VMD Tcl script that builds the backbone (N, CA, C; Angstrom):
set m [mol new atoms 468]
animate dup $m
set s [atomselect $m all]
$s set {name element resname resid chain x y z} {
  {N N GLY 1 A 124.162 91.187 85.279}
  {CA C GLY 1 A 123.984 91.315 86.656}
  {C C GLY 1 A 124.288 92.697 87.194}
  {N N ASN 2 A 124.050 92.864 88.408}
  {CA C ASN 2 A 124.261 94.150 89.090}
  {C C ASN 2 A 125.373 93.939 90.080}
  {N N PRO 3 A 126.662 94.178 89.715}
  {CA C PRO 3 A 127.749 93.944 90.627}
  {C C PRO 3 A 127.708 94.811 91.919}
  {N N GLY 4 A 127.077 95.895 91.931}
  {CA C GLY 4 A 127.045 96.715 93.127}
  {C C GLY 4 A 125.818 96.506 93.907}
  {N N GLY 5 A 124.792 95.768 93.395}
  {CA C GLY 5 A 123.544 95.669 94.016}
  {C C GLY 5 A 123.401 94.452 94.967}
  {N N ASP 6 A 122.134 94.105 95.175}
  {CA C ASP 6 A 121.933 93.016 96.180}
  {C C ASP 6 A 122.373 91.685 95.656}
  {N N ILE 7 A 122.546 90.728 96.637}
  {CA C ILE 7 A 123.101 89.435 96.260}
  {C C ILE 7 A 122.048 88.396 95.979}
  {N N GLY 8 A 120.735 88.804 96.022}
  {CA C GLY 8 A 119.674 87.860 95.694}
  {C C GLY 8 A 119.290 87.023 96.915}
  {N N LYS 9 A 119.842 85.823 97.027}
  {CA C LYS 9 A 119.597 84.977 98.167}
  {C C LYS 9 A 120.563 85.249 99.268}
  {N N LYS 10 A 120.249 84.778 100.505}
  {CA C LYS 10 A 121.106 85.038 101.633}
  {C C LYS 10 A 122.322 84.057 101.496}
  {N N GLN 11 A 123.523 84.643 101.612}
  {CA C GLN 11 A 124.697 83.864 101.503}
  {C C GLN 11 A 125.613 84.272 102.636}
  {N N SER 12 A 126.482 83.386 103.057}
  {CA C SER 12 A 127.506 83.793 104.083}
  {C C SER 12 A 128.572 84.566 103.398}
  {N N VAL 13 A 129.364 85.267 104.183}
  {CA C VAL 13 A 130.422 86.031 103.602}
  {C C VAL 13 A 131.389 85.130 102.861}
  {N N GLU 14 A 131.666 83.965 103.425}
  {CA C GLU 14 A 132.516 82.975 102.755}
  {C C GLU 14 A 131.983 82.560 101.400}
  {N N GLU 15 A 130.652 82.342 101.295}
  {CA C GLU 15 A 130.050 81.937 99.990}
  {C C GLU 15 A 130.183 83.039 99.003}
  {N N ILE 16 A 130.003 84.293 99.464}
  {CA C ILE 16 A 130.085 85.450 98.566}
  {C C ILE 16 A 131.498 85.506 97.963}
  {N N TYR 17 A 132.489 85.318 98.849}
  {CA C TYR 17 A 133.867 85.417 98.434}
  {C C TYR 17 A 134.228 84.330 97.426}
  {N N ASN 18 A 133.435 83.270 97.377}
  {CA C ASN 18 A 133.722 82.219 96.403}
  {C C ASN 18 A 132.874 82.207 95.192}
  {N N THR 19 A 132.247 83.381 94.946}
  {CA C THR 19 A 131.417 83.511 93.707}
  {C C THR 19 A 132.010 84.587 92.757}
  {N N ASN 20 A 131.360 84.691 91.640}
  {CA C ASN 20 A 131.740 85.726 90.735}
  {C C ASN 20 A 131.343 87.130 91.170}
  {N N LEU 21 A 130.406 87.137 92.128}
  {CA C LEU 21 A 129.869 88.413 92.614}
  {C C LEU 21 A 131.042 89.239 93.212}
  {N N ILE 22 A 131.892 88.645 94.023}
  {CA C ILE 22 A 132.974 89.381 94.660}
  {C C ILE 22 A 133.937 89.850 93.626}
  {N N LYS 23 A 134.140 89.028 92.607}
  {CA C LYS 23 A 135.033 89.393 91.523}
  {C C LYS 23 A 134.515 90.629 90.772}
  {N N SER 24 A 133.154 90.625 90.588}
  {CA C SER 24 A 132.483 91.763 89.877}
  {C C SER 24 A 132.639 93.012 90.736}
  {N N ARG 25 A 132.383 92.870 92.046}
  {CA C ARG 25 A 132.498 94.043 92.900}
  {C C ARG 25 A 133.939 94.530 92.973}
  {N N PHE 26 A 134.882 93.646 93.039}
  {CA C PHE 26 A 136.299 94.060 93.053}
  {C C PHE 26 A 136.648 94.797 91.787}
  {N N LEU 27 A 136.142 94.299 90.628}
  {CA C LEU 27 A 136.414 95.002 89.366}
  {C C LEU 27 A 135.788 96.362 89.336}
  {N N CYS 28 A 134.588 96.552 89.933}
  {CA C CYS 28 A 133.968 97.846 90.006}
  {C C CYS 28 A 134.824 98.780 90.833}
  {N N CYS 29 A 135.359 98.295 91.928}
  {CA C CYS 29 A 136.256 99.109 92.821}
  {C C CYS 29 A 137.487 99.468 92.068}
  {N N ALA 30 A 138.080 98.488 91.362}
  {CA C ALA 30 A 139.278 98.758 90.586}
  {C C ALA 30 A 139.079 99.825 89.534}
  {N N MET 31 A 137.903 99.698 88.810}
  {CA C MET 31 A 137.618 100.731 87.799}
  {C C MET 31 A 137.337 102.076 88.454}
  {N N ALA 32 A 136.742 102.108 89.649}
  {CA C ALA 32 A 136.535 103.393 90.333}
  {C C ALA 32 A 137.918 104.055 90.629}
  {N N ALA 33 A 138.884 103.193 91.039}
  {CA C ALA 33 A 140.216 103.728 91.383}
  {C C ALA 33 A 140.847 104.246 90.071}
  {N N VAL 34 A 140.711 103.566 88.994}
  {CA C VAL 34 A 141.270 104.009 87.710}
  {C C VAL 34 A 140.573 105.363 87.325}
  {N N ALA 35 A 139.273 105.403 87.480}
  {CA C ALA 35 A 138.545 106.608 87.121}
  {C C ALA 35 A 139.009 107.840 87.884}
  {N N VAL 36 A 139.256 107.625 89.239}
  {CA C VAL 36 A 139.710 108.735 90.072}
  {C C VAL 36 A 141.059 109.129 89.697}
  {N N ARG 37 A 141.963 108.196 89.464}
  {CA C ARG 37 A 143.376 108.517 89.137}
  {C C ARG 37 A 143.497 109.165 87.758}
  {N N MET 38 A 142.632 108.722 86.836}
  {CA C MET 38 A 142.754 109.342 85.464}
  {C C MET 38 A 141.977 110.611 85.295}
  {N N PHE 39 A 140.773 110.695 85.931}
  {CA C PHE 39 A 139.883 111.828 85.654}
  {C C PHE 39 A 139.491 112.672 86.908}
  {N N GLY 40 A 140.149 112.409 88.044}
  {CA C GLY 40 A 139.803 113.082 89.258}
  {C C GLY 40 A 140.297 114.519 89.360}
  {N N GLY 41 A 141.092 114.938 88.407}
  {CA C GLY 41 A 141.597 116.295 88.403}
  {C C GLY 41 A 142.991 116.424 88.961}
  {N N PRO 42 A 143.520 117.645 88.968}
  {CA C PRO 42 A 144.887 117.837 89.342}
  {C C PRO 42 A 145.190 117.640 90.833}
  {N N ASP 43 A 144.173 117.645 91.688}
  {CA C ASP 43 A 144.472 117.461 93.128}
  {C C ASP 43 A 144.613 115.969 93.515}
  {N N VAL 44 A 144.335 115.002 92.608}
  {CA C VAL 44 A 144.536 113.644 92.906}
  {C C VAL 44 A 146.004 113.358 93.014}
  {N N ASP 45 A 146.366 112.669 94.060}
  {CA C ASP 45 A 147.811 112.460 94.279}
  {C C ASP 45 A 148.374 111.274 93.566}
  {N N CYS 46 A 148.354 111.310 92.238}
  {CA C CYS 46 A 149.100 110.336 91.442}
  {C C CYS 46 A 150.045 111.095 90.570}
  {N N PHE 47 A 151.165 110.491 90.279}
  {CA C PHE 47 A 152.211 111.181 89.596}
  {C C PHE 47 A 152.554 110.516 88.280}
  {N N PRO 48 A 152.881 111.181 87.243}
  {CA C PRO 48 A 152.626 112.662 87.038}
  {C C PRO 48 A 151.174 112.864 86.648}
  {N N HIS 49 A 150.598 113.930 86.997}
  {CA C HIS 49 A 149.221 114.221 86.700}
  {C C HIS 49 A 149.204 115.428 85.726}
  {N N ASN 50 A 149.613 115.245 84.571}
  {CA C ASN 50 A 149.717 116.302 83.558}
  {C C ASN 50 A 149.206 115.823 82.207}
  {N N HIS 51 A 149.287 116.679 81.200}
  {CA C HIS 51 A 148.828 116.325 79.855}
  {C C HIS 51 A 149.447 115.092 79.327}
  {N N GLN 52 A 150.739 114.864 79.549}
  {CA C GLN 52 A 151.437 113.691 79.025}
  {C C GLN 52 A 150.903 112.402 79.658}
  {N N PHE 53 A 150.487 112.497 80.929}
  {CA C PHE 53 A 149.853 111.375 81.669}
  {C C PHE 53 A 148.619 110.920 80.874}
  {N N TYR 54 A 147.781 111.881 80.554}
  {CA C TYR 54 A 146.548 111.475 79.824}
  {C C TYR 54 A 146.866 110.956 78.444}
  {N N GLN 55 A 147.791 111.610 77.738}
  {CA C GLN 55 A 148.103 111.153 76.438}
  {C C GLN 55 A 148.707 109.670 76.475}
  {N N LYS 56 A 149.478 109.393 77.512}
  {CA C LYS 56 A 150.097 108.097 77.653}
  {C C LYS 56 A 149.102 106.994 78.023}
  {N N TYR 57 A 148.133 107.303 78.895}
  {CA C TYR 57 A 147.321 106.237 79.405}
  {C C TYR 57 A 145.883 106.223 78.872}
  {N N THR 58 A 145.388 107.194 78.142}
  {CA C THR 58 A 144.020 107.103 77.675}
  {C C THR 58 A 143.850 106.008 76.650}
  {N N PHE 59 A 144.941 105.574 76.041}
  {CA C PHE 59 A 144.869 104.490 75.094}
  {C C PHE 59 A 144.359 103.174 75.771}
  {N N LEU 60 A 144.584 103.117 77.091}
  {CA C LEU 60 A 144.092 101.947 77.849}
  {C C LEU 60 A 142.562 101.804 77.790}
  {N N LEU 61 A 141.917 102.881 77.488}
  {CA C LEU 61 A 140.445 102.878 77.454}
  {C C LEU 61 A 139.931 102.514 76.080}
  {N N LYS 62 A 140.816 102.337 75.124}
  {CA C LYS 62 A 140.410 101.950 73.778}
  {C C LYS 62 A 140.786 100.520 73.561}
  {N N SER 63 A 139.860 99.712 73.017}
  {CA C SER 63 A 140.101 98.274 72.885}
  {C C SER 63 A 139.694 97.811 71.471}
  {N N PRO 64 A 140.581 97.030 70.861}
  {CA C PRO 64 A 140.222 96.480 69.552}
  {C C PRO 64 A 139.124 95.392 69.709}
  {N N TRP 65 A 138.867 94.944 70.952}
  {CA C TRP 65 A 137.848 93.892 71.210}
  {C C TRP 65 A 136.539 94.451 71.666}
  {N N ALA 66 A 136.428 95.777 71.771}
  {CA C ALA 66 A 135.155 96.339 72.217}
  {C C ALA 66 A 134.056 95.930 71.301}
  {N N SER 67 A 132.845 95.624 71.899}
  {CA C SER 67 A 131.720 95.173 71.089}
  {C C SER 67 A 131.189 96.227 70.168}
  {N N SER 68 A 131.335 97.492 70.653}
  {CA C SER 68 A 130.924 98.660 69.866}
  {C C SER 68 A 131.587 99.911 70.315}
  {N N LEU 69 A 131.715 100.850 69.413}
  {CA C LEU 69 A 132.308 102.134 69.784}
  {C C LEU 69 A 131.412 102.860 70.797}
  {N N GLU 70 A 130.084 102.651 70.658}
  {CA C GLU 70 A 129.160 103.290 71.559}
  {C C GLU 70 A 129.398 102.751 73.016}
  {N N PHE 71 A 129.612 101.471 73.155}
  {CA C PHE 71 A 129.851 100.891 74.444}
  {C C PHE 71 A 131.174 101.397 75.035}
  {N N GLU 72 A 132.206 101.498 74.173}
  {CA C GLU 72 A 133.454 101.989 74.610}
  {C C GLU 72 A 133.343 103.448 75.073}
  {N N SER 73 A 132.636 104.252 74.338}
  {CA C SER 73 A 132.425 105.666 74.665}
  {C C SER 73 A 131.632 105.797 76.001}
  {N N GLU 74 A 130.657 104.964 76.146}
  {CA C GLU 74 A 129.862 105.029 77.362}
  {C C GLU 74 A 130.704 104.609 78.597}
  {N N ALA 75 A 131.568 103.561 78.437}
  {CA C ALA 75 A 132.464 103.220 79.529}
  {C C ALA 75 A 133.447 104.346 79.901}
  {N N GLU 76 A 133.996 105.033 78.865}
  {CA C GLU 76 A 134.934 106.122 79.162}
  {C C GLU 76 A 134.142 107.291 79.776}
  {N N ASN 77 A 132.988 107.570 79.314}
  {CA C ASN 77 A 132.159 108.664 79.912}
  {C C ASN 77 A 131.808 108.352 81.393}
  {N N THR 78 A 131.524 107.093 81.640}
  {CA C THR 78 A 131.276 106.689 83.016}
  {C C THR 78 A 132.424 106.900 83.906}
  {N N LEU 79 A 133.638 106.479 83.455}
  {CA C LEU 79 A 134.866 106.692 84.192}
  {C C LEU 79 A 135.136 108.180 84.413}
  {N N ARG 80 A 134.981 108.973 83.364}
  {CA C ARG 80 A 135.194 110.425 83.517}
  {C C ARG 80 A 134.251 111.058 84.531}
  {N N ASN 81 A 132.940 110.637 84.429}
  {CA C ASN 81 A 131.930 111.119 85.322}
  {C C ASN 81 A 132.268 110.720 86.790}
  {N N LEU 82 A 132.648 109.475 87.041}
  {CA C LEU 82 A 132.993 108.965 88.364}
  {C C LEU 82 A 134.190 109.686 88.880}
  {N N GLY 83 A 135.242 109.825 88.059}
  {CA C GLY 83 A 136.456 110.519 88.467}
  {C C GLY 83 A 136.232 111.945 88.833}
  {N N ALA 84 A 135.458 112.622 88.001}
  {CA C ALA 84 A 135.172 114.038 88.247}
  {C C ALA 84 A 134.298 114.211 89.542}
  {N N THR 85 A 133.409 113.235 89.779}
  {CA C THR 85 A 132.577 113.329 90.976}
  {C C THR 85 A 133.305 113.085 92.239}
  {N N ILE 86 A 134.201 112.103 92.256}
  {CA C ILE 86 A 134.885 111.785 93.482}
  {C C ILE 86 A 136.126 112.731 93.606}
  {N N GLY 87 A 136.787 113.012 92.513}
  {CA C GLY 87 A 137.982 113.915 92.555}
  {C C GLY 87 A 138.986 113.402 93.513}
  {N N ALA 88 A 139.559 114.326 94.285}
  {CA C ALA 88 A 140.668 113.979 95.194}
  {C C ALA 88 A 140.154 113.620 96.597}
  {N N ASP 89 A 138.863 113.453 96.753}
  {CA C ASP 89 A 138.257 113.157 98.072}
  {C C ASP 89 A 138.475 111.668 98.436}
  {N N LYS 90 A 139.571 111.346 99.123}
  {CA C LYS 90 A 139.873 109.981 99.438}
  {C C LYS 90 A 138.817 109.346 100.329}
  {N N ARG 91 A 138.220 110.102 101.212}
  {CA C ARG 91 A 137.248 109.598 102.128}
  {C C ARG 91 A 135.997 109.141 101.313}
  {N N MET 92 A 135.610 109.949 100.393}
  {CA C MET 92 A 134.452 109.581 99.564}
  {C C MET 92 A 134.738 108.355 98.759}
  {N N GLU 93 A 135.960 108.261 98.207}
  {CA C GLU 93 A 136.360 107.100 97.427}
  {C C GLU 93 A 136.310 105.847 98.247}
  {N N VAL 94 A 136.851 105.902 99.445}
  {CA C VAL 94 A 136.848 104.719 100.379}
  {C C VAL 94 A 135.412 104.298 100.730}
  {N N LEU 95 A 134.582 105.279 101.073}
  {CA C LEU 95 A 133.204 104.962 101.431}
  {C C LEU 95 A 132.455 104.393 100.282}
  {N N PHE 96 A 132.691 104.977 99.083}
  {CA C PHE 96 A 131.991 104.471 97.892}
  {C C PHE 96 A 132.401 103.071 97.530}
  {N N THR 97 A 133.719 102.775 97.538}
  {CA C THR 97 A 134.181 101.446 97.189}
  {C C THR 97 A 133.782 100.422 98.275}
  {N N SER 98 A 133.755 100.875 99.563}
  {CA C SER 98 A 133.310 99.944 100.617}
  {C C SER 98 A 131.831 99.596 100.439}
  {N N ALA 99 A 131.033 100.553 100.038}
  {CA C ALA 99 A 129.626 100.327 99.773}
  {C C ALA 99 A 129.460 99.358 98.625}
  {N N ILE 100 A 130.298 99.502 97.635}
  {CA C ILE 100 A 130.219 98.564 96.445}
  {C C ILE 100 A 130.616 97.154 96.877}
  {N N MET 101 A 131.740 97.020 97.618}
  {CA C MET 101 A 132.146 95.690 98.031}
  {C C MET 101 A 131.145 94.993 98.911}
  {N N ARG 102 A 130.383 95.708 99.673}
  {CA C ARG 102 A 129.403 95.056 100.522}
  {C C ARG 102 A 128.048 94.943 99.808}
  {N N GLY 103 A 127.910 95.636 98.687}
  {CA C GLY 103 A 126.652 95.583 97.915}
  {C C GLY 103 A 125.925 96.912 98.080}
  {N N PHE 104 A 126.143 97.850 97.192}
  {CA C PHE 104 A 125.567 99.197 97.322}
  {C C PHE 104 A 124.072 99.136 97.541}
  {N N MET 105 A 123.663 99.664 98.677}
  {CA C MET 105 A 122.192 99.719 99.098}
  {C C MET 105 A 121.612 98.341 99.325}
  {N N ASP 106 A 122.447 97.308 99.538}
  {CA C ASP 106 A 121.961 95.949 99.844}
  {C C ASP 106 A 121.613 95.938 101.340}
  {N N ILE 107 A 120.376 95.552 101.620}
  {CA C ILE 107 A 119.930 95.532 103.037}
  {C C ILE 107 A 120.199 94.220 103.765}
  {N N SER 108 A 120.613 93.215 103.048}
  {CA C SER 108 A 120.796 91.875 103.700}
  {C C SER 108 A 122.005 91.867 104.571}
  {N N PRO 109 A 121.857 91.374 105.831}
  {CA C PRO 109 A 122.958 91.311 106.752}
  {C C PRO 109 A 123.966 90.190 106.329}
  {N N ALA 110 A 125.181 90.355 106.800}
  {CA C ALA 110 A 126.191 89.280 106.574}
  {C C ALA 110 A 125.807 88.121 107.464}
  {N N GLN 111 A 125.916 86.950 106.905}
  {CA C GLN 111 A 125.573 85.693 107.653}
  {C C GLN 111 A 126.854 85.234 108.315}
  {N N PRO 112 A 126.809 84.858 109.625}
  {CA C PRO 112 A 128.013 84.387 110.301}
  {C C PRO 112 A 128.551 83.104 109.578}
  {N N SER 113 A 129.852 83.051 109.492}
  {CA C SER 113 A 130.493 81.916 108.872}
  {C C SER 113 A 131.136 81.015 109.867}
  {N N SER 114 A 131.018 79.725 109.642}
  {CA C SER 114 A 131.597 78.764 110.631}
  {C C SER 114 A 133.099 78.632 110.460}
  {N N THR 115 A 133.654 78.965 109.284}
  {CA C THR 115 A 135.066 78.795 109.067}
  {C C THR 115 A 135.840 80.080 109.076}
  {N N LEU 116 A 135.125 81.219 108.827}
  {CA C LEU 116 A 135.826 82.530 108.864}
  {C C LEU 116 A 135.372 83.321 110.140}
  {N N ARG 117 A 136.345 83.956 110.732}
  {CA C ARG 117 A 135.994 84.822 111.864}
  {C C ARG 117 A 135.602 86.159 111.231}
  {N N THR 118 A 134.326 86.461 111.319}
  {CA C THR 118 A 133.850 87.722 110.773}
  {C C THR 118 A 133.094 88.539 111.845}
  {N N PRO 119 A 133.533 89.760 112.055}
  {CA C PRO 119 A 132.804 90.591 112.987}
  {C C PRO 119 A 131.423 90.964 112.396}
  {N N ASP 120 A 130.564 91.536 113.150}
  {CA C ASP 120 A 129.311 92.039 112.595}
  {C C ASP 120 A 129.595 93.061 111.524}
  {N N LEU 121 A 129.328 92.672 110.288}
  {CA C LEU 121 A 129.634 93.559 109.173}
  {C C LEU 121 A 128.454 94.480 108.912}
  {N N LEU 122 A 128.737 95.678 108.510}
  {CA C LEU 122 A 127.700 96.590 108.066}
  {C C LEU 122 A 127.086 96.076 106.768}
  {N N THR 123 A 125.836 96.335 106.579}
  {CA C THR 123 A 125.172 95.947 105.319}
  {C C THR 123 A 125.623 96.952 104.214}
  {N N GLY 124 A 125.336 96.621 102.995}
  {CA C GLY 124 A 125.656 97.553 101.910}
  {C C GLY 124 A 124.848 98.835 102.088}
  {N N SER 125 A 123.647 98.683 102.551}
  {CA C SER 125 A 122.806 99.913 102.767}
  {C C SER 125 A 123.453 100.782 103.842}
  {N N GLN 126 A 123.935 100.159 104.902}
  {CA C GLN 126 A 124.563 100.981 105.957}
  {C C GLN 126 A 125.819 101.719 105.494}
  {N N PHE 127 A 126.654 100.961 104.646}
  {CA C PHE 127 A 127.840 101.653 104.089}
  {C C PHE 127 A 127.364 102.771 103.213}
  {N N SER 128 A 126.302 102.570 102.419}
  {CA C SER 128 A 125.795 103.634 101.535}
  {C C SER 128 A 125.320 104.868 102.347}
  {N N LEU 129 A 124.650 104.562 103.431}
  {CA C LEU 129 A 124.235 105.645 104.351}
  {C C LEU 129 A 125.391 106.362 104.968}
  {N N LEU 130 A 126.461 105.663 105.283}
  {CA C LEU 130 A 127.672 106.324 105.817}
  {C C LEU 130 A 128.248 107.270 104.759}
  {N N LEU 131 A 128.222 106.847 103.487}
  {CA C LEU 131 A 128.648 107.684 102.444}
  {C C LEU 131 A 127.785 108.945 102.333}
  {N N PHE 132 A 126.489 108.770 102.425}
  {CA C PHE 132 A 125.572 109.897 102.361}
  {C C PHE 132 A 125.794 110.841 103.563}
  {N N ARG 133 A 125.929 110.292 104.736}
  {CA C ARG 133 A 126.146 111.069 105.922}
  {C C ARG 133 A 127.432 111.885 105.766}
  {N N TYR 134 A 128.474 111.236 105.280}
  {CA C TYR 134 A 129.743 111.921 105.033}
  {C C TYR 134 A 129.509 113.109 104.120}
  {N N LEU 135 A 128.830 112.865 102.979}
  {CA C LEU 135 A 128.578 113.977 102.024}
  {C C LEU 135 A 127.799 115.088 102.661}
  {N N LYS 136 A 126.743 114.753 103.460}
  {CA C LYS 136 A 125.897 115.769 104.149}
  {C C LYS 136 A 126.766 116.619 105.108}
  {N N ASN 137 A 127.716 116.013 105.740}
  {CA C ASN 137 A 128.558 116.705 106.702}
  {C C ASN 137 A 129.670 117.573 106.026}
  {N N ASN 138 A 129.938 117.272 104.773}
  {CA C ASN 138 A 131.044 118.016 104.134}
  {C C ASN 138 A 130.645 118.788 102.914}
  {N N ARG 139 A 129.407 118.733 102.539}
  {CA C ARG 139 A 128.911 119.494 101.373}
  {C C ARG 139 A 127.588 120.183 101.708}
  {N N GLU 140 A 127.189 121.044 100.854}
  {CA C GLU 140 A 125.850 121.677 100.981}
  {C C GLU 140 A 124.773 120.570 100.751}
  {N N GLN 141 A 123.631 120.727 101.355}
  {CA C GLN 141 A 122.589 119.678 101.309}
  {C C GLN 141 A 122.269 119.260 99.874}
  {N N GLU 142 A 121.993 120.251 99.015}
  {CA C GLU 142 A 121.582 119.969 97.612}
  {C C GLU 142 A 122.767 119.240 96.894}
  {N N GLU 143 A 123.954 119.729 97.120}
  {CA C GLU 143 A 125.159 119.070 96.459}
  {C C GLU 143 A 125.336 117.652 96.932}
  {N N SER 144 A 125.172 117.376 98.250}
  {CA C SER 144 A 125.353 116.066 98.753}
  {C C SER 144 A 124.327 115.111 98.196}
  {N N VAL 145 A 123.116 115.526 98.051}
  {CA C VAL 145 A 122.065 114.681 97.455}
  {C C VAL 145 A 122.409 114.348 95.980}
  {N N THR 146 A 122.839 115.454 95.266}
  {CA C THR 146 A 123.135 115.246 93.817}
  {C C THR 146 A 124.290 114.292 93.646}
  {N N ILE 147 A 125.331 114.453 94.464}
  {CA C ILE 147 A 126.505 113.559 94.390}
  {C C ILE 147 A 126.091 112.114 94.712}
  {N N PHE 148 A 125.396 111.933 95.758}
  {CA C PHE 148 A 124.964 110.564 96.190}
  {C C PHE 148 A 124.118 109.963 95.061}
  {N N GLN 149 A 123.193 110.675 94.529}
  {CA C GLN 149 A 122.347 110.104 93.476}
  {C C GLN 149 A 123.179 109.780 92.276}
  {N N LYS 150 A 124.148 110.600 91.942}
  {CA C LYS 150 A 125.009 110.332 90.781}
  {C C LYS 150 A 125.843 109.053 91.014}
  {N N LEU 151 A 126.428 108.896 92.210}
  {CA C LEU 151 A 127.204 107.696 92.491}
  {C C LEU 151 A 126.308 106.448 92.515}
  {N N ALA 152 A 125.116 106.595 93.084}
  {CA C ALA 152 A 124.182 105.439 93.112}
  {C C ALA 152 A 123.778 105.048 91.703}
  {N N SER 153 A 123.554 106.002 90.836}
  {CA C SER 153 A 123.164 105.662 89.449}
  {C C SER 153 A 124.251 104.959 88.727}
  {N N LEU 154 A 125.494 105.146 89.122}
  {CA C LEU 154 A 126.608 104.475 88.445}
  {C C LEU 154 A 126.740 103.015 88.730}
  {N N VAL 155 A 126.142 102.568 89.888}
  {CA C VAL 155 A 126.266 101.147 90.293}
  {C C VAL 155 A 124.906 100.452 90.254}
  {N N GLN 156 A 123.842 101.081 89.985}
  {CA C GLN 156 A 122.566 100.368 89.981}
  {C C GLN 156 A 122.065 100.147 88.565}
}
mol reanalyze $m
mol bondsrecalc $m
mol representation Tube
mol addrep $m
């Protein structure tokens, strides 16, 4: 499946929270946080952020249960790429993970729930556009497009 993509059929927010979709999206966000903390560079505010930190924690990316070394390497490269792309930019990280949680580039609106009080939620597409607008306002045009495309490719 596509944990960052569209939800297929229209579902209420409550129904989404009761599916594996939300678990997949949450896992994507958790992995994004790990990627930023491990590979975001020295300006990321996690302690300690030095050579020993990497030596101590990179073993977490190695698994005796991995289906293949190629898959494991691809996962680590994805985390490195994501961490290096977001770096210490907390706003970019929050906008990116918000877009994932709502469904990156998903155009379907949230359906009102009878049991949950939900305000009008932005669509995944709207969150993604907020991320792009943020990048455009804080980076050069070409760089903002490149970063957005790179982030989009990681979840599609």
